[in-house]
C-alpha positions, 0 to 999 in steps of 0.5 A: 500500500505504501507504494501508492501515489499521494497528492497533497495541496496546501498553500502553507509551505510549512504544512506541506513540509510537515506532511512530507516529513511525516509520510516519509517516516511512514514509508510513503515514497510516491508523494506529490506536494503542491502549494498552488491548486492550479499546478495540482490540476495540471498534474492530475491531467497526466497522473492518477493518484490513489488519494488527494489531500487538500487544504480548504482556505487557499488564495486563488482556489479554495479546497471545495473548488479544487476537489470539485475539479479533481472529482470530475477527473477521477470520481473513484479516488478518495479525497480528504479535506484539511480544514480548521474548526471554523470551516467545519460547516464548509467541510460537511458541505463538501462531503455532501456535494462532492462526496468527500471521503473525510475531512481532517481538522487542524491541528491533526493527530499524526497517527489518525491522519496516517490511518485515514490516508491508508484507509482512503487508499484502500477505499480508492482501490476498492472503488476502482475495482468496483468500477471495473466490475461494473463496466465488465457487467455492463459489457456482459449485459450488452453482449447477453442482450445481443445474444438473447436477441440472436438466440430468439431468432435462432430458436424461431428459425430452428422451430420453423425448420423443425416443423417443416422437417416434421411435416416432411417426415410425417408425409414420408411415413404416412405415404411411404409404399412400405409398411413402417412399424415400431415395436418394443423389445417384447414385440408389443406394437406401439405405432404403425403407418397407414400402409402397414394398416392396409397390409395387415387389415387392422387399424393402428388403434387396434394394432397397438393392443397386439403383439408382433407375433400375432400378425406374422408367420415366421418359422424362427420366432424364437430366434427373433424374440432372442434378437429383440433383446440385443441392439443389433439390426434384424432382417427377416426373410421368408416371413408372412404378414397375416391379413385378417380381412382377406384371410391370406398371407402376404410374403414380406421382408422386414428390416428392423433397426434399434432405436437408441433409448434416451435413458438406461431405464427406458425399454428398447424399441425397434423400427421396422420397414415391411416390404411387400414382395408378392411381385418379386415372388411372382417373378421368381416363380415365373422365372423358375417355371420358365427354367424348369420348362426349358430344361425339361424340353432340353432333356429329350433331344440331349438323350437322343443325341447321346444315344445316337453318339453311342450307336456311332461309337459302338459300331452299330452304324458302321466302323469309324476311324480313330480320329472320328471316334475321338471327336464323337467321344468328345461330343458325347462327353459334352452332351452328357455334361450338359444333360447333367446340368439340365438334370441338376436345374430340374432337381433344384426347381423341384426342391424349391417348388416343393414338388419333389417328394422324398422316396424314403426306404430303409437301407444299410448306410455302410453299403451306400457309402462303400459303393460311392467310395469304390466308384470314386477311388479310381479318380483319387488314384489318378491324382495319387491321393490317399483315399481313406474310408472310416466307418465308425459306427455299427456296420449294421446301421440302417437308416430311413431316407431317400437312398438316391438323394443321399447317394447324390450328396455323398458323391458330390462331396467326395467328388469335390474333395478329389477335384480340389485336392492337390496331387499326392494329397489326402482325403478322409471319409468318416461316418459316425453315429453320435447320440442317435444322429448320423454324421458324414464328413469328408476332410481333405488337406487342400488349399482351404477356403477363405472364411468370407467365402464359406457362407456363399458356397451353399448358394445357387450358382456359387462359382468357387471362392474369391481366390479360385473360380470353379468350372462347375455349374455352381449347383452341386453344393446348393442341391446337396443343402436342399436334399439334406434340409429336406431330410430334416438335417443340416450341412456345413463346412469347416475350413482353414487356408492352406490346411484343408476343408471338411464338409459334413452333414448330419441326419436326425431321426433316420435310424430305424429299429433293430428288428427292422434292421435285422430283417433288411440284412436277411 
């Protein structure tokens, strides 16, 4: 505090000298003394003191006038008036009109004077700080007013935009060609758009009282209910909407997306888009019917061509030269391959259309597998492949299935293993019984199949993998899957790159009783 600036004005040089000595002893170094108030005013124009002390009676300008000018220049600086007892009334007037901090009567008490000077300096500091804070508050108030005005405009604009967006969104939902439905994690319907109402034949008011399972036919309902407990998106294929008004099932595809809840306690919800695929289904049916008709009509001329070529080759129509035999053999092989493709297409169509009934009979599984093994063994020897058969089950194991179709699957899996196993490789065929089920596996030590390609292998026209294309029809594995699934079983693949692949299928409820098996052996 003692480094603060002090201004003292008194026409009596004895007074200023006395004060100079007193303040120096108290440690105040930045003090300025004037005997002429006009000179003090000039000083104030360039320097700001922390406290001003002025005498009242001065010849050219009294203390009241001087302090009034100083107050206009520095309103927050503390000012003290030094006056005699006779001027007490003028001092009080100065306090009221100018806002003096204090007046000191002459003669003064030094300790009291020093204490008042210190308090006055502290007061000046506090008033200065207060003025700065007030100015800051005024600036903040002004900025807040501008921001508040701008915020009102922003809120108004955002509200207008939100209303427009909501109107567009409502229009999209209400006039969308697809059905839109919202359900919770328990399957309870909460909302549906008009298209969904028309598709189901029930108003939204009544739909919200129902469960999603009441309006759909879906074979894997348990899996769907389990999926609702998770946050993943759900896609339903082979699903049907039950239309109560028309009493019919509408084929649809439904894509559910999870809605992020606002709180952890809130029940999870899903929004579903329901797409009517009746047109696509009809197009698929027409396409499949066309393929089936075409392939069926191709069989007769192909069989005729193959039989004619056989007549040429066996000499029934005269002798042939070696070159002619080679050419005709090639033509016969090409026609037989084409006939195989035609037959495969017909089989696929029949399975997909549900027009092929399995011809189940009781037969010894080992006899079937051994027959397939012996037919393919020559092909394996041509590539110097180690070809093994392990029958890890009762040799009298008898099953009830379509023998011809199961034989087709076994031959296809084993044939593929031979085709895709390198020279000098190894193939192990394993047949085993596990808890009443029959499992057939074909394992090779070939190049393996990338994990991303495995889901595609059992689809129609799958042409090998992304790294190696197949020259086959792409129907063998697809047809094998159709056959196994028609028997109520499942087929799968386990593979590792550069380690090999293992194709397996499982048949359930095909094993027959012991008495029946004994009768078949006899």
